[in-house]
C-alpha positions, 0 to 999 in steps of 0.5 A: 287488579285492573279488571277489579277496579274497572268492576268497581267503577261500573258498579258505582256509576250503576248505584249513583244513576239509580239514586235519584230513582230511588228518592224519588220513589220514597219521598215522591209523596211526601211533602217535606218543610214548606218554603214558607207558610205565607199563603196559607195564613194569608188566605186562612186569616179573614176567616179567624176572629177573636173573641172577647168575653165579659161576666159579671161576678156578683157581690165581690166574688167568691172570696168575699162571699167566703170571708164576708158572707152571711153564713147564718141562713141570711140573717144578720151576722152577730159580728156584723157590727164589729166589722162595719166600721171596716165593711159598712158597704158591700163590693159592687158587682165586678166584671171579668173579661176573658179572651179566646178565638173562634173562626168562620164557618159560614158567610152569613156569620156562623162562627165556632169557638170553645164552650169554655171560652163563651160559657156564662158570658154576658157579653161576647163581642167578635173582632174581624181580622179587619177591626170590624166588631160585632155582638154575638148570640149563642146558637148552642153549646156542647160541654161534652166535647167543649164545643159552641156556635155563636153567630153574628149579624154580617154577611159576606164573610170568608168562612173556613172549610173543614178537612178530614181530621182521619186523613191527617197523618202523624207527623204531617204539618199543620198551622194554628191561627188565634189570638194568644194572650190576646195579641190577635192573628197569630200564626203557629206552625208544628206537626201533628204530634199524636191522634186518638189522645185521652186527657181526661176532659170527659167521654169523648176525649179523642183529641189531635196533639199537635207541637204548633204553639197553643197558648191562652187565647188560642182556645177555639181557634182553628188548626189547619192543614196546608190545605188551609182545610180545618182539621181540628179546634184548638182546645187545650194546652199543658201547663207544665208541658212546652210544645203539647197542645190539644185540639177536637178533630174535625170529623167529630166537631162537624157532626156536633156543629151540624146539630147546632145548626139545626135544632141548637142542641146535641143529640147521641145515640144511646144503648144503656149499657155498662161496659168494661174492656176485655182482659185475659182473664174474661176471654179464658172465662168465656171462651173467647179465642182473643182479647177483643171487645168489651164485655157488658158488666150491666144493662139498664132495664127498659133502655135499648139494649135491654129491649134488644136481648143484650144480656150481662156476660155478652162481649160486643166486638163489632157496631156495623162494620166497625171493630170494637177494640175497647170501651172508649171505641163503643162509647165514641161509635154509639155517640156519633150515631143518630138517636133512632138508628138501628145498628147491627151488634156482633157480639160473643154469648157462651163461646158463640158469635150472634148478631142483635139489632138495636134501636138506638135511644137518645143519650140522658144528659147529666141529671138523668144519667144520675138516675142510673147509679150503682147497682141499678138504684135510682138517685134516691136509692130505690131499685125499681123494676117494671110491673108485670102479670107475674109480679102482680100475681105473687104481690097481690095487685090487679093484673092490669095495674101499671107502675114500678115495684120497689125491690130494694132500698139503697143502704145509706140512701134518703129512701132509707128514711122513709116508710117505702119499702120492698114490694111497694108500688110507685105510681106518679111522679108529681101527679104525672101517671108512670108505666115504666122506667122510661117515664119515670126518667122522663118526669125527673128530668123535668125537675131541676136540681133542688126541686121537690120530688113527690112519689105516690106510692101504693101497697097492697089493695088499698093503702096509698101515701106520698113521699117527698124528696128535694132532687139532689 
């Protein structure tokens, strides 16, 4: 018995001696709860600003227009004489004020915030941590990611530095600084709750989720790691939830901000394909060993993918060295690539792997993208194909003629109400000659919504006619 007790004692001593070493091995690289966030907050606060905007709401705003506007095309309402004693004066324009946050990224006054913070503002006022006030000018915005860049005329400011959002692990500590409800320089702390969140705000959703308190007025403020680096821009909250906030990751934001500084606008790479995730059924049908990549459901004629030889039915599984597992992966990868950049696209066609090199174009804006409607119809309802010698010969046109041939007219569209029919040749848009789909989209893009669009068509060898639309 004594021998057993002796052996047990030795085992316990050895275990106790080993415990610190095991603990050190498991936790030596882990940052536990900080004693204080005070030093981090002290260093970061000079780089965080309060943003106040003023927006003019004309003529009493939307509610007044709805109830007391002029529904008779600008003419006097027959009811005016009855309401005149009570509403004999149109309300004055009113000022709507809003609050937000931002942070300084350069000593000479560049400031990052959210697009929704400064959108449609007549005046933007920036208040520094020392209560100094400046009027800011908008340098550029990117509604797609809700980012904006503004600038104040100041020098020797204290900018914050960007860190890598990809290196911020789920569970790591973060600090948010901003002006919730107008309460300036508020500091809250929490952790990274999740990454890559999709909340339905746009095609480039890739949010960091955090439980650091974010409230109205925090929008545009920085989300910092424990080194005081910006790893996110606080953007959205779920009003029905508690402790759930979302921030734009710094790795996405920095490229956009650089473009706004250099050219005041954002250009994104564009392949020109409609895609969907590969399902088990598609994988089986196309002989793919595993469910990976994205299925090319449509290739837009004349766009980079079409010119590179990508076809409907191809399954894209890699761009350069990045694995593509979903439609979102492909969208974000191409959008983060430069216009004109050549990318290696690895795909599966007829059960065999193939590599195609694609020179990316510029992603169309919202109006241009509308030209690519369902099944290839344009925004008026025409399905068009670039003229070539074979088509010209079949339809009886001269061999060297240029333009776009109408191959179909969409049922229920504006085009149905015109005299245009299959085989007609579209030659000009508002007196601009067009030779391909790219030129057609280019000239349509230059026309504002509601503007007049005149299309010159040719039928056969002699008949020429014009069709007029209002751009939707």
